[in-house]
C-alpha positions in Angstrom: -9.1 -20.7 1.4 -7.0 -21.8 -1.6 -4.3 -19.4 -3.1 -5.6 -19.0 -6.7 -8.9 -18.0 -5.0 -7.2 -15.4 -3.1 -5.0 -14.5 -6.4 -8.4 -13.6 -8.0 -10.1 -11.8 -5.3 -7.4 -9.7 -4.3 -6.8 -8.9 -8.5 -10.4 -7.8 -8.4 -10.1 -5.8 -5.1 -7.1 -3.9 -6.8 -8.8 -3.2 -10.1 -11.6 -1.8 -8.3 -9.5 0.4 -6.4 -9.5 4.3 -7.9 -6.0 5.2 -8.1 -5.2 9.0 -8.1 -3.6 9.5 -11.5 -1.0 11.1 -11.7 -0.4 9.0 -8.2 -0.2 10.5 -4.8 0.1 8.1 -1.5 -2.1 10.8 0.3 -4.7 11.4 -1.9 -4.9 7.1 -2.2 -5.3 6.8 1.5 -8.2 9.3 1.3 -10.0 7.4 -1.4 -9.2 3.9 0.3 -10.5 5.5 3.4 -13.8 6.3 1.5 -14.1 2.8 -0.1 -13.6 1.0 3.0 -15.4 3.4 5.7 -12.3 4.1 7.8 -10.0 7.2 8.1 -6.4 6.3 7.2 -3.5 8.1 9.1 0.1 7.5 7.7 2.9 7.8 9.9 6.6 7.3 9.1 8.7 6.0 11.9 12.1 4.5 12.5 10.7 0.7 12.9 13.7 -0.3 14.7 10.7 -3.3 16.4 11.9 -6.7 15.6 12.6 -6.2 11.9 9.6 -4.9 11.2 9.3 -2.3 8.4 5.5 -1.4 8.7 2.7 -2.6 11.0 -1.4 -1.5 11.0 -3.0 -0.3 14.2 -7.0 -0.5 14.1 -8.7 2.1 16.6 -12.4 2.9 17.2 -11.8 6.1 14.9 -9.1 5.3 12.5 -6.8 2.7 11.0 -3.0 3.8 11.5 -0.3 2.8 9.2 3.3 3.1 10.2 6.1 2.4 7.9 9.7 2.7 7.9 11.0 6.6 7.4 14.5 5.2 6.4 14.1 3.8 3.4 13.6 4.6 -0.4 10.1 6.2 -1.5 9.5 3.1 -3.4 9.9 0.8 -0.7 7.7 3.2 1.7 5.2 3.2 -0.8 5.0 -1.1 -1.1 5.1 -1.0 2.9 2.0 1.5 3.1 0.2 -0.6 0.0 0.9 -4.0 2.2 -0.6 -2.6 5.2 -3.7 -1.0 3.1 -4.1 -4.8 1.9 -4.2 -6.1 5.3 -7.0 -3.5 5.8 -9.1 -4.4 2.7 -9.1 -8.2 3.6 -9.9 -7.2 7.5 -7.1 -9.5 8.5 -6.8 -10.1 12.2 -4.1 -8.7 14.3 -1.4 -11.4 15.5 0.4 -9.2 18.3 -0.5 -7.6 21.4 0.3 -4.0 21.9 2.6 -3.0 24.9 1.8 0.2 26.3 5.1 1.4 25.8 5.5 0.6 22.1 2.0 2.3 22.1 3.4 5.4 23.3 6.5 5.0 21.3 4.6 4.5 18.0 1.8 6.8 18.3 2.2 9.5 21.1 -1.4 10.9 23.0 -2.9 7.6 21.7 -4.5 5.5 24.6 -3.8 1.7 24.7 -7.3 1.2 25.3 -8.6 2.9 22.4 -6.4 0.1 20.2 -8.5 -2.8 18.4 -5.9 -4.4 16.9 -2.3 -4.3 15.7 -1.1 -6.3 12.8 2.9 -6.4 12.5 4.2 -9.7 11.3 7.7 -10.3 10.4 7.1 -13.2 8.5 5.7 -13.7 4.9 4.8 -17.3 5.0 1.0 -17.5 6.0 -2.3 -16.5 3.8 -2.6 -12.9 5.0 0.7 -12.2 4.5 0.6 -13.9 0.9 -2.6 -11.3 0.1 -1.3 -8.5 1.7 2.1 -8.7 -0.5 0.0 -9.5 -3.6 -2.1 -6.3 -3.3 0.9 -4.5 -2.7 2.5 -5.7 -5.7 -1.0 -5.3 -7.8 -1.4 -1.7 -6.8 2.7 -0.7 -7.8 2.2 -2.2 -11.1 -0.9 -0.2 -11.6 0.9 2.8 -10.7 3.9 2.1 -12.8 1.4 1.5 -15.9 0.3 5.2 -15.5 3.7 6.9 -16.2 3.6 5.1 -19.2 0.1 6.6 -20.2 2.1 10.1 -20.0 3.9 10.3 -23.0 6.7 12.6 -23.0 7.1 15.4 -25.5 9.9 15.9 -27.4 11.2 19.4 -28.8 12.5 17.6 -32.3 9.2 16.7 -34.4 10.9 14.1 -36.1 11.6 12.4 -32.3 7.6 12.7 -31.3 6.6 9.9 -33.9 9.3 7.6 -32.3 8.4 8.8 -28.8 4.5 7.9 -29.6 5.3 4.6 -31.0 7.5 3.2 -28.2 4.7 4.6 -25.7 2.4 2.9 -27.8 3.8 -0.3 -27.4 4.5 -0.2 -23.6 1.0 0.6 -23.3 -0.1 -2.5 -24.8 2.3 -4.5 -22.7 4.7 -5.4 -26.0 8.4 -5.7 -25.6 
């Protein structure tokens, strides 16, 4: 598939997502899981695994999204959105999961229950392009939510200015 076609498909996918407003990551995962027929389980983790900051593990019952716990909230969200992009586009795993790594990442999970693990540290292939694009598009939609929430002013004279600025930003004018 060419990248322009992939871009159009990813844009349509993100446009169809029902994002919670105000945004809540846990609620997004519930909605996402309902839309794609999968339970999404978020797990923060110290991702000291070959430069990875996130990974996706698919089992018979759920999709586990692991994200770096030692980074900013914004970066954590982007990592989760990226992994959700892989799930939405039905990408196929590229790595085998060792028993030791499985127990480290998800104690109590049997390795035989794991169908796929996707944790790549290269962003050059088409799957990574799509996942990154989806993450960026979700991030952009969320950032626009805050613009619609016009702040209120104590000074009545400032209310008109705030409303005009908020209105201009909502239309994408600079």
